[in-house]
C-alpha positions in Angstrom: -15.7 17.5 -19.4 -17.1 14.4 -20.7 -18.3 11.6 -18.0 -16.7 8.3 -17.9 -18.2 5.5 -19.8 -17.7 2.9 -17.8 -18.7 2.4 -14.1 -16.1 2.4 -11.6 -16.6 -1.1 -10.6 -16.0 -2.6 -14.2 -12.7 -1.0 -13.6 -11.7 -2.3 -10.3 -13.4 -6.0 -11.8 -11.0 -5.5 -14.8 -7.9 -4.8 -13.4 -7.9 -7.4 -10.2 -9.0 -9.9 -12.8 -5.8 -9.2 -14.5 -3.5 -8.9 -11.8 -5.1 -11.9 -9.7 -6.7 -14.3 -12.1 -8.9 -16.8 -10.7 -8.9 -15.2 -7.3 -9.7 -12.1 -7.9 -12.5 -13.7 -9.9 -14.4 -15.4 -7.3 -13.5 -12.7 -4.8 -15.4 -10.4 -6.5 -17.9 -12.3 -7.8 -19.1 -12.5 -3.6 -18.3 -9.0 -3.6 -21.4 -6.2 -4.4 -19.7 -2.7 -5.8 -21.0 -0.4 -4.3 -20.2 3.3 -5.0 -19.7 6.0 -2.8 -20.1 9.7 -3.2 -17.1 12.4 -2.8 -17.0 15.7 -3.3 -13.9 18.1 -3.8 -13.7 21.7 -4.4 -12.1 24.8 -5.3 -11.2 27.9 -3.2 -11.4 30.3 -4.6 -13.6 30.6 -7.2 -11.3 33.3 -9.6 -7.6 32.5 -9.8 -4.8 34.6 -10.7 -0.9 33.3 -11.1 1.3 35.5 -9.2 -1.7 37.1 -7.3 -4.4 35.2 -5.3 -3.0 32.9 -2.3 -4.2 30.0 -0.5 -5.6 28.2 -3.3 -7.0 24.9 -1.9 -8.2 21.9 -3.4 -10.3 19.9 -1.4 -11.8 16.7 -1.6 -14.2 15.0 1.6 -17.3 13.1 1.9 -20.6 14.7 0.3 -23.7 15.6 2.6 -25.9 12.1 1.1 -24.7 9.2 1.1 -26.3 5.5 -0.3 -24.0 3.0 1.5 -22.4 2.9 5.3 -18.3 2.5 5.7 -16.1 3.5 8.4 -12.5 3.4 6.7 -11.1 4.5 3.5 -8.1 2.6 2.4 -6.7 5.2 1.1 -8.2 8.7 -0.7 -5.8 10.9 -3.2 -6.1 14.3 -5.6 -4.6 13.5 -8.9 -3.6 15.9 -11.3 -3.9 15.2 -15.1 -0.7 15.2 -16.3 -0.2 17.5 -19.7 3.1 16.5 -20.5 0.8 12.9 -21.1 0.1 13.2 -25.1 -2.5 10.3 -24.3 -4.3 12.0 -21.6 -4.8 9.0 -19.3 -1.7 10.0 -16.7 -2.2 11.5 -13.3 -0.2 12.6 -10.6 -0.3 11.6 -7.0 -0.2 15.1 -5.6 -2.1 14.6 -1.8 -3.4 11.3 0.1 -4.4 9.6 3.1 -3.8 5.9 3.4 -6.4 4.1 6.2 -8.1 7.0 7.0 -11.5 7.5 8.7 -14.8 8.4 6.6 -16.0 10.6 9.7 -12.6 12.8 9.6 -12.0 12.1 5.9 -10.4 15.2 4.0 -7.7 15.6 2.0 -6.6 18.5 0.7 -3.7 20.8 -1.2 -3.0 24.0 -0.5 -0.8 26.4 -2.9 0.4 29.7 -0.4 0.6 31.9 -4.1 -1.0 30.6 -7.7 1.8 30.1 -9.7 1.5 27.9 -13.6 1.7 24.3 -11.9 -1.5 25.9 -9.8 -3.9 25.9 -12.8 -5.0 22.1 -14.8 -7.9 19.1 -14.2 -8.1 17.3 -11.0 -10.2 14.6 -10.1 -10.2 12.8 -5.9 -11.0 8.5 -5.3 -11.2 7.2 -3.1 -11.4 2.9 -2.4 -12.7 0.7 0.8 -14.1 -1.8 2.0 -17.1 -2.9 4.1 -17.0 -5.8 7.0 -18.5 -8.4 4.1 -16.0 -7.7 1.3 -18.0 -5.2 -0.5 -16.0 -2.8 -2.6 -16.7 0.8 -2.1 -14.8 3.2 -4.3 -16.0 7.2 -5.7 -14.4 9.5 -7.3 -15.6 13.0 -8.2 -15.9 15.1 -11.5 -12.9 16.4 -12.7 -12.4 19.4 -11.4 -10.2 22.8 -13.7 -8.5 25.1 -12.4 -8.3 28.0 -14.7 -6.3 31.2 -14.8 -9.1 33.8 -14.1 -8.5 38.4 -13.5 -5.5 39.1 -15.6 -5.3 37.7 -18.9 -1.6 37.0 -20.8 -2.7 39.3 -23.6 -2.9 41.6 -20.9 0.5 40.8 -19.1 2.1 41.1 -22.0 0.6 44.7 -22.6 1.6 45.8 -19.3 5.4 44.7 -19.9 5.0 46.5 -23.4 4.6 49.2 -21.4 7.0 49.2 -19.1 9.5 48.5 -22.3 8.2 51.7 -23.2 9.1 53.5 -20.3 12.0 52.1 -19.8 13.4 53.1 -23.2 12.6 56.5 -21.9 14.7 56.6 -19.0 17.5 54.3 -19.8 17.8 54.6 -23.7 21.5 53.9 -24.0 21.6 50.9 -21.4 21.0 48.1 -23.9 21.2 45.4 -21.6 18.1 46.6 -19.7 16.2 46.5 -23.3 17.4 42.5 -24.1 16.7 41.6 -20.6 13.3 42.8 -20.8 13.1 41.3 -24.4 14.0 38.0 -22.9 11.1 38.7 -20.6 8.8 39.3 -23.5 9.9 35.9 -25.2 9.5 33.9 -22.5 5.8 34.8 -21.4 5.2 34.1 -25.0 6.6 30.7 -25.0 4.7 30.2 -22.0 1.9 31.4 -23.8 2.2 28.6 -26.5 2.8 26.1 -24.0 -0.4 26.6 -22.0 -2.6 26.8 -25.1 -0.9 24.2 -26.8 -2.1 21.9 -23.1 -5.5 23.3 -23.5 -5.6 23.2 -27.2 -4.4 18.7 -25.9 -6.8 18.5 -23.0 -10.3 19.8 -25.8 -9.1 17.2 -28.2 -8.2 14.3 -26.0 -11.8 14.0 -23.4 -10.7 9.9 -22.4 -10.1 9.3 -18.3 -7.9 7.4 -17.2 -10.2 5.5 -15.0 -8.8 2.1 -14.6 -5.4 3.4 -14.6 -6.7 5.7 -11.5 -8.5 2.5 -9.8 -5.0 0.7 -10.1 -3.3 3.1 -8.3 -5.7 2.8 -5.5 -5.7 -0.5 -5.0 -2.4 -1.1 -5.3 -0.5 1.7 -3.6 2.7 0.4 -3.8 4.7 -2.4 -5.3 2.5 -5.7 -3.7 3.3 -8.2 -2.0 4.7 -11.6 -4.0 2.7 -14.0 -5.6 2.1 -17.6 -4.6 1.3 -19.2 -1.7 2.9 -19.0 1.5 1.9 -17.5 5.3 3.2 -15.1 7.2 3.3 -14.4 11.0 0.9 -11.8 11.8 2.1 -8.8 13.7 0.4 -6.9 16.2 -0.2 -3.9 13.5 -1.9 -6.4 11.7 -1.5 -7.7 7.9 0.0 -5.8 4.7 -2.6 -3.9 3.1 -2.5 -6.0 0.0 -5.5 -7.6 -1.6 -3.8 -10.9 -1.3 -4.0 -10.4 3.2 -8.0 -9.3 2.4 -11.4 -10.9 2.6 -10.3 -13.5 5.8 -7.0 -14.9 4.6 -6.2 -14.8 8.3 -5.5 -18.1 10.8 -4.1 -19.5 13.9 -2.1 -21.4 15.4 -2.8 -22.6 18.9 0.6 -24.8 20.7 -0.3 -27.0 24.0 3.2 -26.8 25.6 3.9 -30.0 27.7 3.0 -29.0 31.0 5.0 -31.2 33.6 7.9 -28.6 33.3 4.7 -25.9 35.1 3.5 -23.0 32.4 6.3 -20.5 32.3 8.8 -23.3 30.0 6.4 -21.7 27.2 7.1 -18.0 26.5 7.7 -15.4 24.6 9.7 -12.6 24.4 8.8 -10.3 26.7 8.7 -7.5 23.9 7.4 -9.7 21.2 5.8 -7.9 18.1 3.7 -10.6 17.0 -0.4 -10.4 17.0 -1.7 -10.6 20.9 -2.5 -12.2 22.7 0.3 -14.6 22.4 0.8 -16.7 25.0 -2.1 -17.8 27.9 -2.0 -19.8 30.7 -4.7 -22.3 32.8 -3.4 -23.6 36.0 0.0 -25.7 34.9 -1.0 -25.6 31.5 0.4 -23.3 28.9 -1.1 -21.9 25.5 1.2 -20.7 22.8 -1.0 -19.1 20.3 0.5 -18.2 16.7 -1.4 -15.7 13.7 -1.3 -15.6 10.3 -1.6 -13.8 7.4 -2.1 -15.8 4.2 -2.1 -15.8 0.8 -3.4 -18.4 -1.7 -3.0 -16.5 -5.0 -1.3 -18.7 -7.9 -0.7 -15.7 -10.0 3.4 -15.7 -11.1 3.6 -11.5 -12.3 5.8 -10.6 -8.2 8.4 -13.3 -7.5 10.4 -13.3 -4.2 13.4 -11.3 -3.9 16.8 -12.9 -3.9 18.1 -13.0 -0.6 18.5 -15.8 2.7 14.8 -16.1 5.0 12.2 -18.4 5.6 8.8 -18.0 4.9 5.5 -20.8 6.1 4.3 -23.1 3.3 0.4 -23.1 2.3 -0.9 -26.5 1.7 1.6 -27.9 0.8 2.7 -25.3 -1.4 6.1 -22.6 -2.1 6.7 -20.2 -4.1 9.1 -20.0 -6.9 13.0 -20.3 -5.9 12.4 -22.0 -2.2 12.5 -25.1 -1.0 10.3 -26.8 1.0 11.1 -28.1 4.8 8.9 -29.5 7.4 9.3 -29.4 11.4 7.3 -31.9 14.0 6.4 -30.1 16.8 6.1 -32.7 20.2 3.3 -31.0 21.7 1.0 -32.6 25.2 0.6 -36.0 25.4 -2.5 -35.9 27.5 -5.5 -34.5 26.8 -3.4 -32.0 24.1 -5.9 -29.5 23.2 -4.0 -27.8 20.7 -6.5 -26.0 18.3 -6.0 -24.0 14.9 -8.5 -21.6 12.3 -8.9 -19.5 9.7 -6.4 -19.6 6.6 -3.5 -21.9 8.5 -0.1 -23.1 6.7 0.0 -26.2 7.5 -2.5 -29.8 8.6 -1.7 -29.1 12.1 -0.1 -27.3 15.3 2.4 -30.6 15.4 3.4 -29.9 11.6 5.1 -26.7 10.9 6.1 -26.5 7.2 7.8 -23.9 5.8 9.8 -22.5 2.5 13.0 -21.3 2.7 16.1 -19.8 -0.1 19.0 -18.5 0.2 19.8 -17.4 -3.8 21.9 -14.3 -2.3 23.6 -13.4 1.0 21.2 -12.2 3.8 23.0 -8.7 4.0 22.6 -7.4 0.6 19.0 -5.6 1.1 15.8 -7.3 -0.5 12.2 -4.5 -1.6 9.9 -5.4 -0.3 7.0 -3.3 1.0 7.9 -0.8 4.0 4.2 0.4 4.0 3.2 -1.9 7.7 5.3 -4.0 9.2 6.6 -7.8 9.3 8.1 -11.5 10.3 9.9 -13.2 7.9 12.1 -16.2 9.3 16.3 -16.7 9.6 17.8 -19.3 7.7 21.5 -19.8 7.7 22.9 -16.8 9.6 20.9 -13.4 10.5 18.6 -11.6 9.7 17.6 -10.9 5.7 18.7 -7.3 5.4 15.3 -5.8 3.7 15.7 -1.7 2.3 14.1 0.7 3.6 12.9 -1.2 7.0 14.5 -1.8 10.8 15.2 -5.5 11.5 14.9 -6.8 15.1 15.2 -10.2 16.4 12.3 -11.9 18.1 11.7 -14.9 18.8 8.8 -17.7 21.0 9.4 -21.0 22.7 7.5 -24.0 23.4 7.4 -26.9 25.7 7.4 -30.5 24.1 7.5 -33.8 24.6 10.8 -36.1 24.1 9.2 -37.7 21.3 8.8 -36.9 17.9 10.6 -33.7 17.2 12.1 -34.3 14.0 12.7 -32.1 10.8 13.3 -32.7 7.4 14.0 -30.4 4.8 15.3 -26.5 4.6 13.6 -25.4 7.7 14.2 -22.5 9.5 16.7 -21.7 12.2 15.4 -22.9 15.7 16.3 -24.7 18.9 16.2 -27.7 19.8 16.3 -28.1 23.1 15.9 -31.1 25.6 12.1 -30.1 26.8 11.4 -26.8 24.0 11.3 -25.4 20.9 13.3 -21.9 20.0 11.8 -20.5 16.6 13.6 -17.1 15.9 12.1 -14.3 14.3 12.8 -11.3 11.7 10.6 -8.2 12.6 10.9 -5.3 10.5 9.6 -2.1 11.2 10.0 0.9 8.4 12.9 3.1 9.0 
């Protein structure tokens, strides 16, 4: 089998630039592309249909490596689709996501070899180092061929069986007809297998770009645009738009005259920890963010009834802007911020809200990891395949500057505090 003509890193660059434009170019310009040694083995070496048991494909890191990596984002065994005339379609048969390299093993086992066992396979994996280097690996193609009893041998056995059957039940035309049907099926199967083999011999091009795309984007990507989401305690979504330092935080210094207990969060909150910290009579609430600053418009936000954070004053297409002022502690104020946060200061929260469909109409977003949205003019938006739970936090405020303008999520402004209500989504 022919080796690919282009290295894997080149395809990574092509796919990411095509999908994400300028951001991907800048991201990759500062990233190293490192190769990781993978091995794909098949046991046993000789496979006979309907006879060989426990046929196993096993993918794992090679014994010798030139790059250090702790975890793979995704690791897959794929089979070349024999029905695709282009030879560029590969089907995932086994995979693991977010797996430690030391224990990274992907296997697929057939209890007994069938026609589906035979074919061409390879294994690929991709991950990222702490300095944003792309680490990827792909094995050479491995083909499982039929061994032992050939199709011709099977035909001969069936012919002998037919002769013996004719001798014993010469008057039983139904039995003879059934055997003829079996012979015809076997001949058709042999012809189909020959067509597949001829196609493989005629087509040596491998679908490397398509496979890299699958590794980088294991499910539908998150919507495009500039925005931020509150970060859950499970971390940001597994998507390149949130990778490479695209996180930030706000720390709100709650008004302290009524004591530290007036700034608090839901005891069962799933927001990234720690949420509330205290120092004497002072209380501080920290809200962390997952930030997307990609301007591409390939993946629009679905229609619904919800809010997200604005980033750099911008909102994705279909959203309306809003601003909420949070009048935190006046005396020796210790508000803080860092990283890629969604607006200028903790006292100036900016939102993007949309109401293009009723909250009860389920919308589709990636479900691989939990995430947060804000509720807007009604209950939490329904998301297909996700459970939803109301969450909240409350910040003690001064009474002077707590204005609101534009479209904003549901909050409760009390005499000395502002309460924010969020929607926490986890996979069903």
